C-alpha angles and dihedrals in degrees: 000000000000090000091053091046090051094055096041092045094057091053093046091047094056092041095048095056092068099041119118116293093255087077089058100043089128090062099045095090093041098083095106092049102033120112107258094177134273122292104247135190107281091211103050110012105042099064136036135290081048095215091182093067124094110272092248092055094046091050091046092051092049091048092046092052090048091049089053094046094110090053097057094113129058089244092053091046093051091048088056093051101266116131130186117255109217108296156320111316111204111254093010110054124212118332113222106198127205102207094192091059090043089064094063092083116197095354095103127180116197091217096051110055115181094223136047123201120220129183134178109254123168088356095302132099106246134183104252102165150332138240141211124209141175141157121251143127114300094254093053121181093203104129120240114248090231132058101217119109086228090069113088138151118251118193147206113211091177090071099051139070118269112292094021138079138197109253120203141178127192125206122191130215093186133057110297128199092222104028139275096305101040118138091220126036106201092190093071098077090049091052093045089051091049092242120136113252117244121254105284090223088069089069088077089071104074093205091055092040089056089053090048092053094045093048090046095056093038086061090059108104121235113236120232089252090060097253116127114248134038126240113259091235099057093092092238119115125208119294093015089066097079112124093246097023124253118293123247088256091053091049088054090052091051090050091051092051090048095047094047092050092048090050090047087231107159098188094046091049093050090049091049091047092050091050092050095046092047089053094056115111122237091257091050092051090049091050094049093047090046091052093048093047098044099040093039092054091046090057091061128087120246089253092053092050090050091050091049093047093244116147114245113250112253129202125244090252090056091054094050 
């Protein structure tokens, strides 16, 4: 039974994160407290080869990426037993889950993650990271497979049996707004939309970082079924995925964001971001804030949510 629960739970966990916002009503008001990722050094911890990491971690990440080299396309991943779980989650991409590996429980191997992360970049689905997961009590003593203080388990109690939670850790092979182990990589929606990412050093200014996050999730297209995020295989990249297509004015805003980032012009980028954010409709603002609140809270550990006064997510069976 535990083996079945382990496999089914992984699939439900990935699926649940992108369900309509009603399933995450507890997290909607958590935006100001949710964990948006650590502020990292913009010179050595925002871009591979992650020179700011301990040597062991940097070597492990390089080895892991090399080990997964043959799985850097969706076709290669599927051939190795990894299958996509539902869709493109903003700031994470598409989780490809290996259900055989997911059954191993707490016996983790740093070189054999049970999930691969793919995102659409330059119009192609690319391997951007990997993830480890297992079920255990919230205060797990399972050691992290990396030494850096940046590495930490986040968890999803709503996808586990009572008394347990689903622990996860992401690792990134591409530039990441909040470092190599961040739960959310806010650069992904920019890259999917074909818009240059802002200077990572700007993340140190919380006011600018907030703009960066809001613009990032505002670039996420809304699917025709009303759920934020488009599947990575629908042939539609980023901002072009809006139901009716972006307006000429919006395209000009995207071009301004792109040009300012390419010129490394802080003031011009902030001005372009403010113009874009001010142009968002009420429903778009609600969607962006819902995404930030829900996904941010889900990238915290149970202990962090308790400390921040955020209600723990509960499953549908707990509410019945």
